[in-house]
N, C-alpha and C positions, 0 to 999 in steps of 0.2 A: 283467030282466038281458040284457045284451048278448050279442054273439057271443064266444066264446073266441078268444083270440089262438093262431094256429098258428105254427109256426116259421117258414113263408112269410110271414105276417103281420109277424112280428118282424123279420124280414130287410128288408121292404119299409119298414116303420117307420124302421130304421136308414138306409137310403139317403136316405128323403124328409127325415128330420130334418136332414140335412145341408143342405138347400136351402130348405125351406119351413117355414112357421109352423104351429102346432097347427090353426087353422081351416081352413087349406088341405089339409093332410093329411087331417083329418076328412072333408073334402068329396071327397077324391081315393080315400079308401078306405071311404067310406060308413059311417063310425064318429062318434060324437059327439066333440066337442072334449074334453070331460071325460075320455071314455075314452083318446083318444090322449094327453092330457097326464099322465094317471096312469101309463100304461104306459111313457111316456118317462122319467118320475120313476123308476119300479121299475128300469129298466134304466140310469139314470144318464146318459141322452142330453140334451145340451141341444137345446132348440128355439129356432128363429130368432124374432125378434120379427116381428109383422106389418109393422112400418114398415121392416124391413130385408130383406124377402122377395126384393125386386128390387134387386140392387145396382146400382152404376153402370154396370157393364158389361152388364146385361141388356138384350135386345132389346125395344124398345117403339116404336110408331108415332111417337111425339114425339121420341125421340131419333134415329130413322132420317132424319127430315127436317131435322135441325138442321145448320146451316151448318158445314162442316168434318167432319161425321161420314162416315166411311168405310164 
């Protein structure tokens, strides 16, 4: 059985769920993907898709060197 979710853990999940996918949140919080996904489900939190984790405005090396990028 994994670690219990503290109030601080839940608050962190609420913040991370706005921006990151379950696999990334699991990595950041040292939890399993299943644990993150289930807790998000219990809290009725939507999780981002891995494909949409970095939106078009996210900074990456590839778009930093793109012509016209400011």
